[in-house]
C-alpha positions as CSV (number, residue, x, y, z in Angstrom):
1,M,-11.8,-10.5,15.8
2,A,-11.9,-9.9,17.8
3,D,-11.4,-12.5,20.4
4,S,-8.2,-12.2,22.4
5,A,-6.6,-13.2,25.7
6,I,-4.8,-11.3,28.4
7,R,-1.2,-12.2,28.9
8,A,0.7,-12.0,32.2
9,P,2.3,-9.8,33.3
10,N,0.9,-7.5,30.5
11,W,-2.1,-8.1,28.4
12,R,-2.1,-7.8,24.6
13,A,-4.5,-8.6,21.8
14,N,-3.6,-11.3,19.3
15,C,-5.6,-10.4,16.3
16,L,-6.7,-7.8,13.7
17,A,-3.3,-6.0,13.7
18,H,-5.0,-2.7,14.6
19,R,-7.4,-2.9,11.7
20,P,-11.2,-3.0,11.7
21,M,-12.7,-6.4,10.9
22,R,-12.4,-7.1,7.2
23,F,-11.0,-3.6,6.5
24,R,-7.7,-4.8,5.2
25,R,-9.3,-6.3,2.1
26,H,-10.8,-2.9,1.3
27,L,-7.5,-1.1,1.7
28,A,-7.3,-0.1,-2.0
29,I,-10.8,1.4,-1.8
30,A,-9.8,3.4,1.3
31,T,-6.7,4.6,-0.6
32,C,-8.9,5.9,-3.4
33,L,-11.2,7.6,-0.8
34,A,-8.2,9.3,0.8
35,A,-7.2,10.7,-2.5
36,V,-10.7,12.0,-3.2
37,L,-10.9,13.6,0.2
38,A,-7.5,15.3,-0.1
39,L,-8.7,16.9,-3.3
40,A,-11.9,18.0,-1.6
41,V,-10.1,20.0,1.1
42,G,-7.4,21.4,-1.1
43,A,-9.3,24.5,-2.0
44,A,-8.2,27.7,-0.4
45,A,-11.7,28.9,0.4
46,Q,-12.9,27.9,3.9
47,S,-16.7,27.7,3.6
48,P,-18.8,26.0,6.3
49,F,-18.6,22.9,4.2
50,D,-14.8,23.0,4.0
51,I,-14.5,23.7,7.7
52,A,-16.7,20.7,8.6
53,L,-15.1,18.3,6.2
54,E,-11.6,19.3,7.2
55,A,-12.5,19.0,10.9
56,G,-14.0,15.6,10.3
57,L,-10.8,14.4,8.4
58,A,-8.7,15.6,11.3
59,A,-10.8,13.7,13.8
60,M,-10.6,10.6,11.7
61,R,-6.8,10.8,11.6
62,A,-6.9,11.0,15.4
63,N,-9.3,8.0,15.6
64,R,-12.1,10.2,17.1
65,Y,-14.7,8.6,14.9
66,R,-17.8,9.9,16.7
67,E,-16.6,13.4,16.4
68,A,-15.7,12.8,12.8
69,L,-19.1,11.4,12.0
70,E,-20.8,14.5,13.4
71,R,-18.6,16.8,11.3
72,F,-19.2,14.8,8.2
73,R,-22.9,15.0,8.8
74,E,-22.5,18.8,8.9
75,A,-20.6,18.8,5.7
76,V,-23.3,16.7,4.0
77,A,-26.0,19.0,5.3
78,A,-24.1,21.9,3.7
79,A,-23.5,20.1,0.4
80,P,-25.8,17.1,0.1
81,D,-24.4,16.1,-3.3
82,N,-20.8,16.2,-2.4
83,L,-19.4,12.7,-3.0
84,A,-16.3,13.3,-0.9
85,A,-18.3,14.2,2.2
86,L,-20.7,11.3,1.7
87,L,-17.9,8.8,1.3
88,A,-16.3,10.2,4.5
89,Q,-19.6,9.7,6.3
90,V,-19.8,6.1,5.1
91,R,-16.3,5.5,6.4
92,A,-16.9,7.0,9.8
93,A,-20.2,5.3,10.3
94,N,-18.7,2.0,9.3
95,A,-15.9,2.4,11.8
96,L,-18.4,3.0,14.6
97,G,-20.6,0.0,13.7
98,E,-23.3,2.4,12.6
99,F,-24.1,0.2,9.7
100,D,-27.7,1.4,9.0
101,E,-26.3,4.9,8.4
102,A,-23.4,3.6,6.4
103,V,-25.7,1.6,4.1
104,A,-28.2,4.5,3.7
105,T,-25.4,6.9,2.8
106,A,-23.7,4.4,0.4
107,R,-27.0,3.9,-1.3
108,S,-27.2,7.7,-1.9
109,I,-23.8,7.7,-3.4
110,V,-24.6,4.9,-5.8
111,A,-27.8,6.6,-6.8
112,M,-25.8,9.7,-7.7
113,A,-22.8,7.9,-9.3
114,A,-22.9,4.1,-9.7
115,A,-19.2,3.7,-10.2
116,P,-17.7,0.3,-9.3
117,E,-15.7,1.7,-6.4
118,H,-18.9,3.2,-4.9
119,Q,-20.7,-0.2,-5.4
120,A,-17.7,-1.7,-3.5
121,W,-18.3,0.5,-0.5
122,L,-22.0,-0.4,-0.5
123,A,-21.2,-4.1,-0.8
124,A,-18.8,-3.8,2.2
125,V,-21.2,-2.1,4.6
126,A,-24.3,-4.0,3.4
127,E,-22.4,-7.2,4.1
128,R,-21.5,-6.1,7.6
129,A,-25.2,-5.1,8.2
130,G,-26.3,-8.6,7.2
131,L,-28.0,-7.4,4.1
132,T,-27.0,-10.4,2.0
133,D,-29.0,-9.8,-1.2
134,E,-28.0,-6.1,-1.4
135,A,-24.3,-6.9,-0.7
136,R,-24.3,-9.6,-3.4
137,A,-25.8,-7.3,-6.0
138,A,-23.3,-4.5,-5.1
139,Y,-20.3,-6.9,-5.2
140,K,-21.4,-8.1,-8.6
141,A,-21.6,-4.6,-9.9
142,S,-18.3,-3.6,-8.3
143,V,-16.3,-6.2,-10.3
144,Q,-17.5,-4.9,-13.6
145,G,-14.8,-3.2,-15.7
146,E,-11.3,-2.3,-14.6
147,W,-10.4,0.1,-11.8
148,L,-7.9,0.5,-9.1
149,G,-8.7,-1.9,-6.3
150,R,-10.9,-4.2,-8.4
151,S,-8.8,-7.3,-7.8
152,D,-9.0,-6.9,-4.0
153,V,-12.7,-6.4,-4.2
154,A,-13.1,-9.6,-6.4
155,E,-11.3,-11.5,-3.6
156,S,-13.6,-10.0,-1.0
157,Y,-16.6,-11.0,-3.2
158,L,-15.3,-14.6,-3.2
159,L,-14.9,-14.5,0.6
160,F,-18.4,-13.2,0.9
161,L,-19.9,-15.9,-1.3
162,V,-18.1,-18.6,0.6
163,D,-19.2,-17.1,3.9
164,I,-22.8,-17.2,3.0
165,G,-22.4,-20.8,1.8
166,D,-22.9,-20.2,-2.0
167,H,-20.1,-22.3,-3.2
168,T,-21.5,-22.6,-6.7
169,A,-21.5,-18.9,-7.2
170,A,-18.0,-18.7,-5.6
171,L,-16.7,-21.2,-8.1
172,E,-18.3,-19.3,-11.0
173,L,-16.6,-16.2,-9.9
174,A,-13.2,-18.0,-9.5
175,R,-13.6,-19.4,-13.0
176,A,-14.5,-15.9,-14.4
177,E,-11.5,-14.4,-12.7
178,G,-9.1,-17.1,-14.1
179,W,-8.3,-18.5,-10.6
180,L,-9.1,-22.1,-11.4
181,A,-6.3,-24.2,-12.8
182,P,-6.6,-28.0,-13.6
183,D,-5.0,-30.3,-11.0
184,R,-3.6,-27.5,-8.9
185,D,-3.1,-28.1,-5.2
186,Y,-4.2,-24.8,-3.8
187,C,-2.7,-25.5,-0.4
188,R,0.8,-26.4,-1.5
189,D,1.0,-24.5,-4.8
190,P,-0.7,-21.0,-4.4
191,L,-1.9,-19.3,-7.5
192,P,0.2,-16.2,-8.4
193,G,-1.7,-12.9,-8.2
194,I,-4.1,-13.8,-5.4
195,N,-3.5,-13.6,-1.7
196,R,-2.8,-16.7,0.3
197,R,-6.2,-16.8,2.1
198,T,-8.0,-16.8,-1.2
199,G,-5.9,-19.7,-2.4
200,M,-6.8,-21.7,0.7
201,L,-10.5,-20.9,0.3
202,L,-10.2,-22.3,-3.3
203,A,-8.7,-25.4,-1.8
204,W,-11.8,-25.9,0.2
205,L,-14.0,-25.3,-2.8
206,V,-12.0,-27.5,-5.3
207,H,-10.4,-30.3,-3.2
208,P,-11.8,-30.2,0.3
209,D,-10.8,-33.8,1.1
210,Q,-7.1,-33.0,0.3
211,A,-6.7,-29.6,2.0
212,P,-4.6,-29.7,5.1
213,C,-4.3,-25.9,5.0
214,L,-7.9,-25.5,6.0
215,L,-7.0,-25.4,9.7
216,Q,-4.6,-22.6,8.9
217,V,-7.2,-20.5,7.1
218,A,-9.7,-21.2,9.9
219,R,-7.2,-19.9,12.4
220,S,-6.6,-16.8,10.3
221,L,-10.3,-16.1,9.8
222,T,-11.0,-16.5,13.5
223,D,-8.2,-14.0,14.4
224,E,-9.9,-11.5,12.0
225,G,-13.2,-11.8,13.8
226,Y,-15.1,-14.3,11.6
227,T,-17.0,-17.0,13.5
228,R,-19.4,-18.8,11.2
229,L,-17.1,-19.4,8.3
230,P,-14.2,-20.9,10.2
231,R,-16.6,-23.1,12.1
232,H,-18.0,-24.5,8.9
233,I,-14.6,-25.0,7.4
234,L,-13.5,-27.0,10.4
235,L,-16.6,-29.1,10.6
236,D,-16.1,-30.0,7.0
237,L,-12.4,-30.7,7.5
238,I,-13.1,-32.9,10.5
239,A,-15.7,-34.9,8.5
240,K,-13.4,-35.4,5.4
241,T,-9.8,-35.7,6.5
242,D,-8.1,-39.0,7.0
243,D,-5.2,-37.3,8.9
244,Q,-6.1,-38.2,12.5
245,K,-3.6,-35.6,14.0
246,L,-5.1,-32.9,11.9
247,K,-8.6,-33.9,12.8
248,A,-7.7,-33.8,16.5
249,R,-6.1,-30.3,16.2
250,A,-9.1,-29.0,14.2
251,T,-11.5,-30.5,16.8
252,A,-9.6,-28.8,19.7
253,F,-9.5,-25.5,17.9
254,L,-13.2,-25.6,17.1
255,R,-14.1,-26.4,20.7
256,A,-11.8,-23.8,22.3
257,R,-11.8,-20.9,20.0
258,L,-15.2,-20.7,18.2
259,P,-18.8,-20.3,19.3
260,Q,-20.9,-23.4,19.4
261,H,-23.6,-21.9,17.1
262,D,-23.8,-19.8,14.0
263,V,-23.5,-16.2,15.0
264,P,-25.5,-13.7,12.9
265,T,-23.4,-11.6,10.6
266,L,-24.5,-8.3,12.2
267,A,-23.5,-9.5,15.7
268,E,-20.1,-10.7,14.3
269,A,-19.5,-7.3,12.6
270,L,-20.5,-5.3,15.7
271,N,-18.1,-7.3,17.8
272,G,-15.4,-6.6,15.2
273,A,-16.2,-2.9,15.2
274,G,-16.1,-2.9,19.0
275,Y,-12.7,-4.6,19.0
276,S,-11.2,-2.1,16.5
277,L,-12.6,0.8,18.5
278,S,-11.2,-0.5,21.8
279,R,-7.8,-0.9,20.2
280,R,-8.0,2.8,19.3
281,L,-9.0,3.7,22.9
282,Q,-12.5,4.7,21.8
283,N,-13.9,2.8,24.7
284,D,-17.3,4.3,25.0
285,D,-18.1,3.6,21.4
286,A,-16.5,0.1,21.7
287,M,-18.9,-0.6,24.6
288,R,-21.9,0.5,22.6
289,A,-20.9,-1.8,19.8
290,Y,-20.4,-4.8,22.1
291,E,-23.7,-4.1,23.8
292,R,-25.5,-4.0,20.5
293,A,-23.8,-7.3,19.5
294,M,-25.0,-8.9,22.7
295,A,-28.6,-7.7,22.1
296,I,-28.6,-9.3,18.6
297,D,-27.1,-12.6,19.8
298,P,-27.3,-13.1,23.6
299,R,-25.5,-16.5,23.2
300,F,-22.4,-15.0,21.6
301,S,-19.6,-15.1,24.2
302,W,-17.1,-12.9,22.4
303,P,-18.7,-9.5,23.1
304,P,-18.9,-9.8,26.9
305,S,-15.4,-11.2,26.9
306,N,-14.2,-8.3,24.8
307,L,-16.2,-5.8,26.9
308,A,-14.3,-7.1,29.9
309,R,-11.1,-6.0,28.2
310,V,-12.4,-2.5,28.0
311,H,-12.8,-2.5,31.8
312,I,-9.4,-4.1,32.2
313,N,-8.0,-1.2,30.1
314,R,-9.5,1.1,32.7
315,K,-8.2,-1.1,35.5
316,D,-11.8,-1.8,36.6
317,Y,-11.1,-5.4,37.4
318,A,-14.3,-5.9,39.4
319,Q,-16.5,-4.9,36.5
320,A,-14.3,-7.0,34.1
321,L,-14.8,-10.0,36.3
322,E,-18.6,-9.7,36.0
323,W,-18.4,-9.7,32.2
324,L,-15.9,-12.5,32.0
325,Q,-18.1,-14.7,34.3
326,K,-21.0,-14.0,31.9
327,A,-18.9,-15.0,28.9
328,V,-17.7,-18.2,30.5
329,A,-21.3,-19.0,31.6
330,L,-22.4,-18.6,27.9
331,N,-19.6,-20.9,26.7
332,P,-17.5,-22.7,29.2
333,D,-15.1,-23.8,26.5
334,H,-14.3,-20.3,25.3
335,L,-10.5,-20.4,25.8
336,R,-9.8,-16.7,25.7
337,A,-12.6,-15.8,28.2
338,V,-11.4,-18.5,30.5
339,Q,-7.8,-17.3,30.3
340,N,-8.9,-13.7,30.9
341,L,-11.0,-14.7,33.8
342,G,-7.9,-16.3,35.4
343,W,-5.9,-13.2,34.7
344,T,-8.5,-10.9,36.2
345,L,-8.8,-13.0,39.4
346,N,-5.0,-12.9,39.7
347,E,-5.1,-9.1,39.4
348,L,-7.7,-9.0,42.1
349,G,-5.4,-11.0,44.4
350,R,-7.6,-14.1,44.2
351,R,-4.6,-16.3,43.1
352,D,-5.8,-19.7,44.2
353,E,-9.0,-19.2,42.2
354,A,-7.0,-17.9,39.3
355,L,-4.8,-21.0,39.3
356,A,-7.9,-23.2,39.3
357,I,-9.2,-21.3,36.3
358,Y,-5.9,-21.5,34.5
359,Q,-6.1,-25.3,34.9
360,R,-9.4,-25.2,33.1
361,A,-7.7,-23.2,30.3
362,L,-4.9,-25.8,30.2
363,A,-7.5,-28.5,29.7
364,L,-8.9,-26.7,26.7
365,D,-5.5,-26.2,25.1
366,P,-2.5,-28.0,26.8
367,D,-0.1,-26.4,24.3
368,D,-1.1,-22.8,24.9
369,A,2.2,-21.0,25.9
370,W,0.5,-18.1,27.5
371,T,-1.6,-20.2,29.9
372,H,1.6,-21.9,31.1
373,A,3.2,-18.5,31.6
374,N,0.2,-17.2,33.5
375,I,0.3,-20.2,35.8
376,G,4.0,-19.5,36.4
377,W,3.5,-15.8,37.2
378,A,0.6,-16.6,39.6
379,L,2.7,-19.3,41.4
380,L,5.5,-16.8,41.7
381,K,3.2,-14.3,43.4
382,L,2.2,-17.1,45.8
383,G,5.8,-17.7,46.6
384,R,5.8,-21.1,45.0
385,E,8.9,-20.7,42.8
386,S,9.8,-24.4,42.6
387,E,6.4,-25.0,40.9
388,A,6.5,-21.7,38.9
389,V,9.8,-22.3,37.1
390,P,8.7,-25.5,35.3
391,A,5.5,-23.8,34.1
392,L,7.6,-20.8,32.8
393,Q,10.1,-23.2,31.2
394,T,7.3,-25.1,29.4
395,S,5.8,-21.7,28.3
396,L,9.2,-20.7,26.8
397,R,9.6,-24.0,25.1
398,L,6.2,-23.7,23.4
399,D,6.9,-20.0,22.4
400,P,10.5,-18.9,22.5
401,S,9.5,-15.3,21.6
402,Q,8.3,-14.5,25.1
403,R,10.8,-11.9,26.3
404,N,9.5,-11.4,29.8
405,V,9.6,-15.1,30.5
406,R,13.1,-15.4,29.0
407,N,14.4,-12.4,30.9
408,F,13.1,-13.9,34.2
409,L,14.7,-17.3,33.6
410,D,17.9,-15.7,32.3
411,T,18.1,-13.7,35.5
412,R,17.3,-16.7,37.7
413,F,19.6,-19.2,36.0
414,G,22.0,-17.2,33.8
415,A,21.7,-15.8,30.3
416,D,21.1,-18.2,27.4
417,P,23.3,-17.3,24.4
418,R,21.0,-19.1,22.0
419,V,17.9,-17.8,20.4
420,G,15.9,-21.0,20.9
421,P,14.6,-22.5,24.1
422,S,16.7,-21.9,27.1
423,P,19.2,-24.6,28.2
424,F,17.4,-25.0,31.5
425,S,14.0,-25.6,29.9
426,S,12.2,-28.9,29.9
427,H,13.1,-29.2,26.2
428,D,16.8,-29.8,27.1
429,R,16.7,-31.6,30.4
């Protein structure tokens, strides 16, 4: 979520799919909101309210969330009881990580019209703000009755309950929603009508000692920016599974990809907001979110690592190096930070140091294709092709989708007509 590595020769993020943390599960709500807003600006008259709201919506479409929030504030000032403007203000504040404002505005909306969809927005932003009791009450209210998007919110409610550790309430919700089936294996036989992740969470709740899919759901949650929940899932999996290979993989992932402590919800959410903002090139606001996350939890290594990515995006590698060194000092086992540190040293021309760091990354995860690729590219720049080629071959064997690696090896050794690993890779010879 928010925790990604830089890949040579180009860096890319590996999570969130251009969505704010946890936003996908509220997509139906956002769709309803968009419809409401479209109706609000459809009138021909252009009052100060209309102008402000329309300008805010245009800024939102362009990902200029700070500007959008200012315009929505103007619209609300002109029409304090207008639900469309208030909902838009919640949405913009949420995107910026301004959760106090988002919660206060959502409360105002619920006070005026306590519709389930309004309760769902209050639940979502209160959850991110770390207001557990308020989020729980709003979620409970949001699943009353039938409305468009209710099923998605019910699954979000289950995820929230599991995240805060209330498994009893989560099972009660699952039973009320008709998600519990006798003798069902939720890993191998997903329940129709719910998403795959919800099914895997039910596996943890119902048959945790027979749930090999827990590593998969922990990976997915980590990529979405969660920290505490996947950590607890993996600790439980490691304690209960008899599959020694699965236990070893879970232990390695827990060590290399997750913090070594429980991160507060607000710090986790701010890191996710920062990541989403940086993906939309709102770098100043991303940096603010990361800095606030670090202030809440100074031990959390993801925000300084992600802050370094903002500086890398600006090609300020010296500043990026400082933040990555801080991240690695906080958690020497943070794989993404170690990988990015090596990449940044390489960009600064400090290739021998970069190679040493990459070896640290390799020790954390010997099967990480991108680490092998980064070692190969660094060796090539040092003129050590005989050592670089095996590293690139190993990288391609581990991940055949790497076009840049394949193109280099095809150019060097001849094109491979197959889709799989190249004929000159270590897989074949």
